[in-house]
N, CA, C and O atoms as a MOPAC input file, in Angstrom:
PM7 MOZYME 1SCF
protein

 N     96.45700 1   -86.63600 1    77.47900 1
 C     96.09100 1   -85.10900 1    77.04700 1
 C     97.12700 1   -84.74900 1    76.18900 1
 O     98.21600 1   -85.30800 1    76.05700 1
 N     96.53400 1   -83.40400 1    75.40800 1
 C     97.30600 1   -82.85200 1    74.22900 1
 C     97.18900 1   -81.38500 1    74.67900 1
 O     96.20300 1   -80.76600 1    75.08000 1
 N     98.55000 1   -80.97400 1    74.49000 1
 C     98.61600 1   -79.53500 1    74.68100 1
 C     99.02900 1   -78.83500 1    73.30400 1
 O     99.78200 1   -79.43300 1    72.53600 1
 N     98.57800 1   -77.68500 1    73.02400 1
 C     98.78100 1   -77.04600 1    71.86700 1
 C     99.73400 1   -75.48100 1    72.18500 1
 O     99.20900 1   -74.67100 1    72.94800 1
 N    100.68300 1   -75.24700 1    71.75800 1
 C    101.40100 1   -73.77600 1    71.62100 1
 C    101.21400 1   -73.25900 1    70.47800 1
 O    101.50800 1   -73.93200 1    69.49000 1
 N    100.67500 1   -71.93000 1    70.32200 1
 C    101.21200 1   -71.10600 1    69.21500 1
 C    102.68000 1   -70.98400 1    68.93100 1
 O    103.41200 1   -70.53000 1    69.81100 1
 N    103.08900 1   -71.29400 1    67.95800 1
 C    104.38700 1   -71.60700 1    67.73200 1
 C    105.08900 1   -71.02600 1    66.48600 1
 O    104.48000 1   -71.14900 1    65.42300 1
 N    106.41200 1   -70.34500 1    66.47400 1
 C    106.92800 1   -69.76600 1    65.45600 1
 C    108.42300 1   -69.82400 1    65.88200 1
 O    108.63200 1   -69.29700 1    66.97500 1
 N    109.47000 1   -70.33400 1    65.27500 1
 C    110.87000 1   -70.31500 1    65.57700 1
 C    111.11200 1   -70.77800 1    67.14400 1
 O    111.85500 1   -70.15000 1    67.89900 1
 N    110.47300 1   -71.81200 1    67.48200 1
 C    110.71200 1   -72.41500 1    68.68800 1
 C    110.09000 1   -71.49300 1    69.82800 1
 O    110.20300 1   -71.81300 1    71.01100 1
 N    109.53300 1   -70.51900 1    69.49000 1
 C    108.80700 1   -69.65100 1    70.62400 1
 C    107.36600 1   -69.61000 1    70.65800 1
 O    106.66700 1   -69.97900 1    69.71400 1
 N    106.95300 1   -69.18800 1    71.68300 1
 C    105.44900 1   -68.91500 1    71.85400 1
 C    105.11100 1   -67.59600 1    70.87100 1
 O    105.59100 1   -66.47000 1    70.99900 1
 N    104.26500 1   -67.99200 1    69.97600 1
 C    103.90700 1   -66.97800 1    68.86600 1
 C    102.73100 1   -66.14100 1    69.71100 1
 O    101.79700 1   -66.69500 1    70.29000 1
 N    102.93600 1   -64.85200 1    69.67200 1
 C    102.28700 1   -63.84800 1    70.42200 1
 C    100.94600 1   -63.35800 1    69.72900 1
 O    100.41900 1   -62.34400 1    70.18800 1
 N    100.45300 1   -63.90600 1    68.82700 1
 C     99.03600 1   -63.49600 1    68.42200 1
 C     98.26100 1   -64.58000 1    67.89000 1
 O     98.34400 1   -64.89600 1    66.70300 1
 N     97.43500 1   -65.22700 1    68.79000 1
 C     96.63400 1   -66.35500 1    68.49700 1
 C     96.01200 1   -66.38300 1    67.08700 1
 O     96.21000 1   -67.33600 1    66.33300 1
 N     95.22500 1   -65.27800 1    66.72900 1
 C     94.38800 1   -65.25800 1    65.62300 1
 C     95.29600 1   -65.33000 1    64.26500 1
 O     94.81600 1   -65.54400 1    63.15200 1
 N     96.63800 1   -65.12300 1    64.52400 1
 C     97.48500 1   -64.98800 1    63.25400 1
 C     98.41600 1   -66.09300 1    63.20500 1
 O     99.29800 1   -66.13200 1    62.34700 1
 N     98.25400 1   -67.07700 1    64.16200 1
 C     98.99100 1   -68.29900 1    64.21100 1
 C     99.02000 1   -69.26500 1    62.81400 1
 O     98.01400 1   -69.75200 1    62.29800 1
 N    100.28200 1   -69.41300 1    62.37100 1
 C    100.32100 1   -70.20700 1    60.98300 1
 C    100.73900 1   -71.76200 1    61.47500 1
 O    100.69200 1   -72.71200 1    60.69300 1
 N    101.13400 1   -71.88100 1    62.81600 1
 C    101.17600 1   -73.38700 1    63.22100 1
 C    101.21100 1   -73.35300 1    64.63700 1
 O    101.40800 1   -72.30200 1    65.24700 1
 N    101.00200 1   -74.61300 1    65.27800 1
 C    100.90400 1   -74.86400 1    66.43000 1
 C    101.90200 1   -76.06700 1    66.70900 1
 O    102.07000 1   -76.92800 1    65.84500 1
 N    102.55000 1   -76.11300 1    67.91300 1
 C    103.19100 1   -77.36100 1    68.15400 1
 C    102.33300 1   -78.05400 1    69.30700 1
 O    102.01800 1   -77.51900 1    70.37000 1
 N    102.04400 1   -79.23300 1    68.93100 1
 C    101.36000 1   -80.21400 1    69.65600 1
 C    102.18700 1   -81.01400 1    70.48700 1
 O    103.18200 1   -81.53300 1    69.98300 1
 N    101.84400 1   -81.24200 1    72.04400 1
 C    102.65900 1   -81.90500 1    72.73800 1
 C    101.72100 1   -83.03400 1    73.22200 1
 O    100.68800 1   -82.75200 1    73.82900 1
 N    102.09700 1   -84.40100 1    72.93800 1
 C    101.23900 1   -85.47000 1    73.66900 1
 C    101.68900 1   -85.70900 1    74.87700 1
 O    102.91100 1   -85.79200 1    74.99300 1
 N    100.93300 1   -85.86500 1    75.95000 1
 C    101.30400 1   -86.10200 1    77.32800 1
 C    100.67900 1   -87.28900 1    78.07700 1
 O     99.46400 1   -87.47900 1    78.13700 1
 N    101.72400 1   -88.16500 1    78.71000 1
 C    101.20600 1   -89.33300 1    79.38200 1
 C    101.89000 1   -89.39500 1    80.63900 1
 O    103.10700 1   -89.21100 1    80.63500 1
 N    101.19700 1   -89.66300 1    81.88600 1
 C    101.83800 1   -89.47700 1    83.18500 1
 C    102.79300 1   -88.21600 1    83.30600 1
 O    103.97300 1   -88.18400 1    83.65400 1
 N    102.01400 1   -87.26600 1    82.94900 1
 C    102.68200 1   -85.67900 1    83.03700 1
 C    104.19800 1   -85.69500 1    82.45400 1
 O    105.11900 1   -85.00100 1    82.88600 1
 N    104.26500 1   -86.52300 1    81.50500 1
 C    105.59000 1   -86.45300 1    80.60100 1
 C    105.28500 1   -86.46000 1    79.15900 1
 O    104.40700 1   -87.15600 1    78.64800 1
 N    106.21900 1   -85.47800 1    78.40600 1
 C    105.83700 1   -85.32400 1    76.83900 1
 C    106.28800 1   -86.63600 1    76.37800 1
 O    107.41300 1   -87.02900 1    76.68500 1
 N    105.39600 1   -87.43900 1    75.56900 1
 C    105.80200 1   -88.50900 1    75.01400 1
 C    106.02600 1   -88.22300 1    73.34800 1
 O    106.69100 1   -89.02700 1    72.69500 1
 N    105.54800 1   -87.27100 1    72.84100 1
 C    105.71300 1   -86.82700 1    71.34600 1
 C    105.39100 1   -85.45000 1    71.18300 1
 O    104.63900 1   -84.81700 1    71.92400 1
 N    106.06900 1   -84.95100 1    70.05100 1
 C    105.54500 1   -83.57300 1    69.59100 1
 C    105.54600 1   -83.45800 1    68.30500 1
 O    106.29100 1   -84.12900 1    67.59100 1
 N    104.64600 1   -82.52700 1    67.82700 1
 C    104.48000 1   -82.36300 1    66.35800 1
 C    103.96300 1   -80.86900 1    66.02400 1
 O    103.03600 1   -80.27800 1    66.57700 1
 N    104.76500 1   -80.42400 1    65.01700 1
 C    104.42700 1   -78.96800 1    64.53000 1
 C    103.42700 1   -79.05700 1    63.34100 1
 O    103.72300 1   -79.53700 1    62.24600 1
 N    102.29300 1   -78.57900 1    63.65000 1
 C    101.23000 1   -78.78700 1    62.52200 1
 C    100.77800 1   -77.20100 1    61.99200 1
 O    100.59500 1   -76.27500 1    62.78200 1
 N    100.65300 1   -77.09300 1    60.65900 1
 C    100.31600 1   -76.00300 1    60.03700 1
 C     98.89300 1   -75.80500 1    60.36600 1
 O     98.24300 1   -76.81800 1    60.62400 1
 N     98.22200 1   -74.48600 1    60.40000 1
 C     96.96500 1   -73.99000 1    60.60500 1
 C     96.20600 1   -73.95500 1    59.34600 1
 O     94.98200 1   -73.85600 1    59.41900 1
 N     96.82700 1   -74.02900 1    58.11400 1
 C     96.30700 1   -73.88500 1    56.94900 1
 C     95.55100 1   -72.63500 1    56.61500 1
 O     94.69600 1   -72.64400 1    55.73000 1
 N     95.83900 1   -71.58000 1    57.28800 1
 C     95.06300 1   -70.33100 1    57.14100 1
 C     93.98300 1   -69.95500 1    58.07700 1
 O     93.50300 1   -68.82200 1    58.07100 1
 N     93.61400 1   -70.84000 1    58.83900 1
 C     92.30400 1   -70.73100 1    59.70100 1
 C     92.71400 1   -69.45400 1    60.59400 1
 O     93.90200 1   -69.19800 1    60.79000 1
 N     91.77400 1   -68.73800 1    61.07600 1
 C     92.05700 1   -67.63100 1    61.72800 1
 C     91.03700 1   -67.54900 1    63.04100 1
 O     90.00500 1   -68.20800 1    63.16200 1
 N     91.51600 1   -66.67800 1    63.90500 1
 C     90.50000 1   -66.32800 1    65.20100 1
 C     89.64200 1   -67.71200 1    65.57600 1
 O     90.12300 1   -68.77000 1    65.98200 1
 N     88.39300 1   -67.44000 1    65.35500 1
 C     87.27100 1   -68.47400 1    65.81400 1
 C     87.68400 1   -69.78600 1    65.27700 1
 O     87.72200 1   -70.75600 1    66.03400 1
 N     87.99500 1   -69.88900 1    64.03200 1
 C     88.28200 1   -71.10000 1    63.35000 1
 C     89.37900 1   -71.89100 1    64.09600 1
 O     89.38700 1   -73.11600 1    64.22100 1
 N     90.13700 1   -71.18700 1    64.48800 1
 C     91.36400 1   -72.04700 1    65.20900 1
 C     90.92000 1   -72.72100 1    66.39500 1
 O     91.59400 1   -73.65600 1    66.82700 1
 N     89.82800 1   -72.34600 1    66.99600 1
 C     89.57100 1   -73.18800 1    68.16900 1
 C     88.83700 1   -74.39700 1    67.71400 1
 O     88.97800 1   -75.41300 1    68.39500 1
 N     88.04700 1   -74.44000 1    66.62600 1
 C     87.52300 1   -75.55500 1    65.99400 1
 C     88.53500 1   -76.30700 1    65.62600 1
 O     88.28300 1   -77.51000 1    65.69800 1
 N     89.91700 1   -75.95100 1    65.14400 1
 C     90.95500 1   -76.68800 1    64.62200 1
 C     91.45200 1   -77.29300 1    65.60300 1
 O     91.73600 1   -78.47900 1    65.43700 1
 N     91.71300 1   -76.63500 1    66.96200 1
 C     92.24700 1   -77.46100 1    67.99100 1
 C     91.41500 1   -78.41600 1    68.65600 1
 O     91.88900 1   -79.40500 1    69.21600 1
 N     90.07900 1   -78.13500 1    68.61100 1
 C     89.27900 1   -79.09500 1    69.04400 1
 C     89.23400 1   -80.45000 1    68.36700 1
 O     89.25000 1   -81.53400 1    68.95000 1
 N     89.17000 1   -80.23200 1    66.95200 1
 C     89.19900 1   -81.37700 1    65.92100 1
 C     90.49000 1   -82.08900 1    66.28100 1
 O     90.43600 1   -83.31700 1    66.23100 1
 N     91.64300 1   -81.53300 1    66.63600 1
 C     92.84100 1   -82.15900 1    66.69500 1
 C     92.95600 1   -82.96100 1    68.36100 1
 O     93.89600 1   -83.70200 1    68.64600 1
 N     91.97900 1   -82.68200 1    69.18900 1
 C     91.90400 1   -83.23100 1    70.42300 1
 C     92.65200 1   -82.46400 1    71.27000 1
 O     93.28500 1   -83.12200 1    72.09600 1
 N     92.77600 1   -81.29800 1    71.32500 1
 C     93.72100 1   -80.37100 1    72.11400 1
 C     92.91700 1   -80.11800 1    73.44100 1
 O     91.74300 1   -79.76800 1    73.31900 1
 N     93.42400 1   -80.26000 1    74.63500 1
 C     92.93700 1   -79.94200 1    76.00500 1
 C     93.39300 1   -78.83900 1    76.46000 1
 O     92.65100 1   -78.20600 1    77.21000 1
 N     94.59200 1   -78.35200 1    76.17400 1
 C     95.18400 1   -77.14300 1    76.81400 1
 C     95.87600 1   -76.14900 1    75.70900 1
 O     96.70100 1   -76.60400 1    74.91700 1
 N     95.53500 1   -74.90100 1    75.69900 1
 C     96.24700 1   -74.01200 1    74.92700 1
 C     97.33900 1   -73.00900 1    75.45200 1
 O     96.95500 1   -72.25500 1    76.34600 1
 N     98.39200 1   -72.91000 1    75.11200 1
 C     99.39400 1   -72.00800 1    75.72600 1
 C     99.80500 1   -70.99200 1    74.62100 1
 O    100.36700 1   -71.34800 1    73.58500 1
 N     99.49600 1   -69.74100 1    74.90300 1
 C     99.60100 1   -68.72300 1    73.93300 1
 C    100.05900 1   -67.42900 1    74.33900 1
 O    100.20700 1   -67.25400 1    75.54900 1
 N    100.32300 1   -66.44400 1    73.51100 1
 C    100.78100 1   -65.11000 1    74.05500 1
 C     99.33500 1   -64.28800 1    73.95700 1
 O     98.45100 1   -64.70000 1    74.70800 1
 N     99.02100 1   -63.15900 1    73.09400 1
 C     98.10700 1   -62.55600 1    73.15400 1
 C     96.96000 1   -63.33100 1    72.37700 1
 O     97.11200 1   -64.13500 1    71.45700 1
 N     95.77800 1   -62.90300 1    72.96000 1
 C     94.62000 1   -63.75100 1    72.46100 1
 C     93.35600 1   -62.55800 1    72.41100 1
 O     93.35400 1   -61.63700 1    73.22700 1
 N     92.35800 1   -62.68800 1    71.42200 1
 C     91.19900 1   -61.81400 1    71.44900 1
 C     89.92300 1   -62.39600 1    72.28200 1
 O     89.80700 1   -63.58500 1    72.57900 1
 N     89.05800 1   -61.45800 1    72.58700 1
 C     88.03700 1   -62.15300 1    73.39000 1
 C     87.18800 1   -63.04300 1    72.69700 1
 O     86.70500 1   -64.00900 1    73.28700 1
 N     86.95600 1   -62.81900 1    71.51500 1
 C     86.07700 1   -63.84400 1    70.58200 1
 C     86.67600 1   -65.16500 1    70.82100 1
 O     85.94300 1   -66.02900 1    71.30300 1
 N     88.13300 1   -65.50400 1    70.50500 1
 C     88.86600 1   -66.58100 1    70.63800 1
 C     88.83300 1   -67.19200 1    71.80600 1
 O     88.68600 1   -68.41100 1    71.90000 1
 N     88.97400 1   -66.36900 1    72.85100 1
 C     88.67400 1   -66.87000 1    74.29200 1
 C     87.43000 1   -67.55200 1    74.46100 1
 O     87.35000 1   -68.67300 1    74.96400 1
 N     86.45600 1   -66.88300 1    74.04400 1
 C     85.01500 1   -67.54500 1    74.15600 1
 C     84.79900 1   -68.76500 1    73.38300 1
 O     84.10100 1   -69.70000 1    73.77600 1
 N     85.45500 1   -68.72400 1    72.21300 1
 C     85.44700 1   -70.05200 1    71.22600 1
 C     86.18800 1   -71.11800 1    71.88100 1
 O     85.82500 1   -72.28500 1    71.73100 1
 N     87.20500 1   -70.81300 1    72.60200 1
 C     88.11100 1   -71.83700 1    73.31600 1
 C     87.29000 1   -72.56600 1    74.40400 1
 O     87.17000 1   -73.79000 1    74.44100 1
 N     86.63800 1   -71.55300 1    75.44200 1
 C     85.93000 1   -71.80300 1    76.47000 1
 C     84.79400 1   -72.88100 1    75.89500 1
 O     84.57900 1   -73.94600 1    76.47400 1
 N     84.13300 1   -72.49600 1    74.75500 1
 C     82.97900 1   -73.26200 1    74.36500 1
 C     83.51200 1   -74.62000 1    73.83300 1
 O     82.77100 1   -75.59600 1    73.95000 1
 N     84.69200 1   -74.76400 1    73.27900 1
 C     85.40400 1   -75.90300 1    72.90100 1
 C     85.76700 1   -76.82500 1    73.99300 1
 O     86.06000 1   -78.00700 1    73.81100 1
 N     85.72900 1   -76.12300 1    75.34300 1
 C     86.13900 1   -77.12600 1    76.48800 1
 C     87.96800 1   -76.92300 1    76.55800 1
 O     88.62700 1   -77.65600 1    77.29600 1
 N     88.45200 1   -76.13100 1    75.92400 1
 C     89.84700 1   -76.04100 1    75.97300 1
 C     90.61600 1   -75.07300 1    76.84200 1
 O     90.60300 1   -73.86600 1    76.60200 1
 N     91.24700 1   -75.56800 1    77.79200 1
 C     91.65000 1   -74.58400 1    79.03500 1
 C     92.74000 1   -73.68700 1    78.34600 1
 O     93.52800 1   -74.21600 1    77.56100 1
 N     92.80000 1   -72.46200 1    78.59500 1
 C     93.63400 1   -71.20100 1    78.11300 1
 C     94.65000 1   -70.81900 1    79.10400 1
 O     94.39300 1   -70.47900 1    80.25900 1
 N     95.81200 1   -70.89500 1    78.58600 1
 C     96.93500 1   -70.21700 1    79.63000 1
 C     97.49300 1   -69.19500 1    78.54300 1
 O     98.23800 1   -69.58100 1    77.64200 1
 N     97.11300 1   -67.94200 1    78.67100 1
 C     97.69200 1   -66.69500 1    77.92100 1
 C     98.49600 1   -65.80900 1    78.38800 1
 O     98.76600 1   -65.80300 1    79.58900 1
 N     98.98800 1   -64.96100 1    77.57900 1
 C    100.22400 1   -64.14900 1    78.16700 1
 C    101.54000 1   -64.54500 1    78.41700 1
 O    102.31900 1   -63.88700 1    79.10700 1
 N    101.86700 1   -65.83700 1    77.75200 1
 C    102.87400 1   -66.51600 1    77.82200 1
 C    104.19000 1   -66.35000 1    76.78500 1
 O    103.96000 1   -66.86100 1    75.68900 1
 N    105.46400 1   -65.76600 1    76.90100 1
 C    106.19300 1   -65.66800 1    75.85600 1
 C    107.45600 1   -66.65100 1    76.24000 1
 O    107.55000 1   -67.31000 1    77.27500 1
 N    108.28100 1   -66.60000 1    75.29700 1
 C    109.64300 1   -67.34900 1    75.39600 1
 C    109.45900 1   -68.64400 1    74.83800 1
 O    108.55300 1   -68.79000 1    74.01700 1
 N    110.19000 1   -69.62300 1    75.16200 1
 C    110.37100 1   -70.96600 1    74.59500 1
 C    109.09400 1   -71.64000 1    74.64200 1
 O    108.40500 1   -71.46600 1    75.64700 1
 N    108.65500 1   -72.41000 1    73.67700 1
 C    107.42800 1   -72.91900 1    73.61300 1
 C    107.74800 1   -74.29100 1    74.48800 1
 O    106.93100 1   -74.60500 1    75.35400 1
 N    108.87600 1   -75.07900 1    74.28600 1
 C    109.06800 1   -76.17600 1    75.18800 1
 C    109.35400 1   -75.91200 1    76.57500 1
 O    109.14400 1   -76.78400 1    77.41800 1
 N    109.74600 1   -74.95100 1    76.83400 1
 C    110.12900 1   -74.39300 1    78.06200 1
 C    108.60000 1   -74.11200 1    78.70700 1
 O    108.40500 1   -74.63300 1    79.80600 1
 N    107.65900 1   -73.44900 1    78.20500 1
 C    106.49300 1   -73.19600 1    78.61500 1
 C    105.58200 1   -74.47800 1    78.86000 1
 O    104.81500 1   -74.53500 1    79.82100 1
 N    105.71000 1   -75.46100 1    77.96700 1
 C    105.02300 1   -76.66000 1    78.08800 1
 C    105.54600 1   -77.57900 1    79.55600 1
 O    104.81300 1   -78.24800 1    80.28500 1
 N    107.09300 1   -77.34900 1    79.70000 1
 C    107.66500 1   -77.91700 1    80.86500 1
 C    107.13100 1   -77.35800 1    82.01800 1
 O    106.74200 1   -78.15200 1    82.87500 1
 N    107.00100 1   -75.89500 1    82.27700 1
 C    106.60100 1   -75.21400 1    83.30900 1
 C    105.27700 1   -75.79900 1    83.49200 1
 O    104.99200 1   -76.35400 1    84.55400 1
 N    104.35800 1   -75.70100 1    82.41900 1
 C    102.96200 1   -76.05100 1    82.79300 1
 C    102.87100 1   -77.49800 1    83.51800 1
 O    102.13800 1   -77.76700 1    84.46900 1
 N    103.69000 1   -78.29000 1    82.92500 1
 C    103.63900 1   -79.77500 1    83.62000 1
 C    104.24900 1   -79.81100 1    84.95400 1
 O    103.88600 1   -80.71100 1    85.71100 1
 N    105.10800 1   -78.97500 1    85.34200 1
 C    105.60700 1   -78.81100 1    86.74800 1
 C    105.04200 1   -77.94700 1    87.66800 1
 O    105.46600 1   -77.85100 1    88.82000 1
 N    103.83900 1   -77.12700 1    87.10300 1
 C    103.14400 1   -76.39800 1    87.89400 1
 C    103.76200 1   -74.83800 1    88.16400 1
 O    103.33200 1   -74.05900 1    89.01400 1
 N    104.79700 1   -74.60100 1    87.29300 1
 C    105.54600 1   -73.11500 1    87.44600 1
 C    105.31800 1   -72.29300 1    86.06200 1
 O    106.07000 1   -71.34600 1    85.83000 1
 N    104.42500 1   -72.59300 1    85.25500 1
 C    104.08700 1   -71.82100 1    84.08100 1
 C    103.46900 1   -70.37800 1    84.78800 1
 O    102.51900 1   -70.43800 1    85.56900 1
 N    104.04200 1   -69.23600 1    84.46600 1
 C    103.73100 1   -67.92200 1    84.49200 1
 C    102.74000 1   -67.39200 1    83.51200 1
 O    103.24700 1   -67.13200 1    82.42000 1
 N    101.62100 1   -67.19100 1    83.60100 1
 C    100.69700 1   -66.72300 1    82.69300 1
 C     99.74400 1   -65.66900 1    83.30600 1
 O     99.71200 1   -65.40200 1    84.50700 1
 N     98.99000 1   -65.11200 1    82.37900 1
 C     98.24400 1   -63.90100 1    82.48900 1
 C     96.46500 1   -64.37300 1    82.09600 1
 O     96.08800 1   -64.49000 1    80.93000 1
 N     95.61600 1   -64.57900 1    83.20100 1
 C     94.19700 1   -65.04600 1    82.91800 1
 C     93.53100 1   -64.04700 1    82.15900 1
 O     92.59800 1   -64.33600 1    81.41000 1
 N     94.02500 1   -62.69100 1    82.33200 1
 C     93.36200 1   -61.63400 1    81.85400 1
 C     93.78500 1   -60.96300 1    80.50400 1
 O     93.31700 1   -59.92800 1    80.02900 1
 N     94.86000 1   -61.83900 1    79.93200 1
 C     95.37500 1   -61.23600 1    78.56900 1
 C     94.41200 1   -61.46200 1    77.62500 1
 O     93.78900 1   -62.50300 1    77.42000 1
 N     94.31900 1   -60.12000 1    76.91200 1
 C     93.31700 1   -60.23200 1    75.53100 1
 C     93.74900 1   -59.01200 1    74.79800 1
 O     93.96700 1   -57.89000 1    75.25600 1
 N     93.83800 1   -59.47500 1    73.48100 1
 C     94.04900 1   -58.37300 1    72.55100 1
 C     92.76700 1   -57.84700 1    71.96000 1
 O     91.92000 1   -58.69000 1    71.66600 1
 N     92.56600 1   -56.88700 1    71.79600 1
 C     91.20200 1   -56.12200 1    71.48900 1
 C     91.46000 1   -55.41600 1    70.16300 1
 O     90.44800 1   -54.83000 1    69.77700 1
 N     92.50300 1   -55.29500 1    69.35300 1
 C     92.64100 1   -54.45200 1    68.40900 1
 C     92.87000 1   -55.64400 1    67.20100 1
 O     93.21000 1   -56.81900 1    67.33600 1
 N     92.57200 1   -54.92800 1    66.06600 1
 C     92.78200 1   -55.69800 1    64.73600 1
 C     93.67600 1   -54.88500 1    63.83700 1
 O     93.63900 1   -53.65500 1    63.85100 1
 N     94.45600 1   -55.55500 1    63.07600 1
 C     95.45700 1   -54.88500 1    62.21800 1
 C     95.15800 1   -55.43100 1    60.95900 1
 O     95.90300 1   -56.34300 1    60.59900 1
 N     94.24400 1   -55.09600 1    60.19600 1
 C     93.93600 1   -55.33300 1    58.82100 1
 C     94.86700 1   -54.93900 1    57.93300 1
 O     95.09500 1   -53.72900 1    57.90800 1
 N     95.62100 1   -55.81200 1    57.00700 1
 C     96.55200 1   -55.18000 1    56.21000 1
 C     97.92900 1   -54.98500 1    56.75200 1
 O     98.86900 1   -54.74900 1    55.99400 1
 N     98.08100 1   -55.08600 1    58.14400 1
 C     99.45100 1   -54.65400 1    58.71400 1
 C    100.30800 1   -56.11300 1    58.82000 1
 O    100.13700 1   -56.81900 1    59.81400 1
 N    101.10300 1   -56.46600 1    57.90300 1
 C    101.71200 1   -57.50100 1    57.75300 1
 C    102.95500 1   -57.80300 1    58.76900 1
 O    103.76100 1   -56.89300 1    58.96300 1
 N    103.09500 1   -58.81800 1    59.29400 1
 C    103.99500 1   -59.19200 1    60.20000 1
 C    103.76200 1   -58.82800 1    61.78300 1
 O    104.53100 1   -59.14400 1    62.69100 1
 N    102.56700 1   -58.11500 1    61.91500 1
 C    102.29400 1   -57.66000 1    63.22600 1
 C    102.10900 1   -59.03200 1    64.30400 1
 O    101.48600 1   -60.06000 1    64.03700 1
 N    102.76000 1   -58.75700 1    65.44700 1
 C    102.40700 1   -59.70100 1    66.51300 1
 C    102.29900 1   -58.72900 1    67.77400 1
 O    102.95800 1   -57.69200 1    67.84600 1
 N    101.45100 1   -59.13500 1    68.71800 1
 C    101.28500 1   -58.37700 1    69.95500 1
 C    102.71900 1   -58.29200 1    70.57600 1
 O    102.91200 1   -57.25600 1    71.21200 1
 N    103.57500 1   -59.01500 1    70.52900 1
 C    104.86900 1   -58.77400 1    71.36400 1
 C    105.54500 1   -57.69300 1    70.70800 1
 O    106.38600 1   -57.10700 1    71.38900 1
 N    105.34600 1   -57.27300 1    69.44500 1
 C    106.19800 1   -56.21200 1    69.06000 1
 C    106.17000 1   -54.93100 1    69.60600 1
 O    107.10900 1   -54.14300 1    69.48800 1
 N    104.95700 1   -54.64900 1    70.29900 1
 C    104.86000 1   -53.45700 1    70.89200 1
 C    104.76300 1   -53.46400 1    72.54400 1
 O    104.49300 1   -52.43500 1    73.16300 1
 N    104.97900 1   -54.56000 1    73.10600 1
 C    105.18300 1   -54.90700 1    74.48900 1
 C    104.16900 1   -55.24100 1    74.99800 1
 O    104.31800 1   -55.66400 1    76.14500 1
 N    102.87600 1   -55.22900 1    74.51100 1
 C    101.42900 1   -55.98500 1    75.12000 1
 C    101.32400 1   -55.37100 1    76.36900 1
 O    100.80300 1   -56.12500 1    77.19100 1
 N    101.66900 1   -54.13900 1    76.86400 1
 C    101.04800 1   -53.80500 1    78.00500 1
 C    100.77500 1   -52.16300 1    78.03300 1
 O     99.92300 1   -51.58100 1    78.70300 1
 N    101.66800 1   -51.62900 1    77.18600 1
 C    101.53200 1   -50.32000 1    76.90100 1
 C    100.61500 1   -49.79100 1    75.75100 1
 O    100.52200 1   -48.62900 1    75.35700 1
 N     99.90900 1   -50.98500 1    75.26500 1
 C     99.16600 1   -50.89400 1    73.99100 1
 C     97.76000 1   -51.27900 1    74.43100 1
 O     97.65300 1   -51.42300 1    75.64900 1
 N     96.67500 1   -51.47400 1    73.72400 1
 C     95.49100 1   -52.14700 1    73.84800 1
 C     95.53500 1   -53.55600 1    74.37000 1
 O     94.60700 1   -53.99300 1    75.05200 1
 N     96.62100 1   -54.29900 1    74.05900 1
 C     96.96900 1   -55.66500 1    74.27400 1
 C     97.31900 1   -55.80000 1    75.62600 1
 O     98.35300 1   -55.19100 1    75.90000 1
 N     96.78500 1   -56.40900 1    76.57900 1
 C     97.42900 1   -56.86500 1    77.78100 1
 C     96.15800 1   -57.02600 1    78.91900 1
 O     94.95900 1   -57.14200 1    78.66500 1
 N     96.75800 1   -56.99900 1    80.12400 1
 C     95.74700 1   -57.24800 1    81.14700 1
 C     94.62100 1   -55.89500 1    81.37800 1
 O     95.03600 1   -54.75000 1    81.55400 1
 N     93.39500 1   -56.19000 1    81.34900 1
 C     92.33700 1   -55.19800 1    81.55100 1
 C     91.56100 1   -55.46400 1    82.80700 1
 O     90.63200 1   -54.72200 1    83.12700 1

């Protein structure tokens, strides 16, 4: 099995469509056997689902994610765990031991063209249009 986490500075990056890199975790017998940080090379939103599928990813752990990307992941057969924040390594460990806290209804439905450096986590993702609906 391969798990991907949206990744920046050892943390779960909070906006799937703006992810510049993923950390891949190769899992055997419910244990991490190897990890790799991989750049997305500028792919965005829907294209990232294809990127993950092409890399053999089975599970994605991320922060905020839009509806179109959620659909693309489902069509690619990738299981989604959204609304996660904090340490990427800890999130994967929690997934493996069944204690990962996630929000199945997490969805970012806003776009910020031209807004540099925006991540859903910057504004709390619950008091804005990004969060559970």
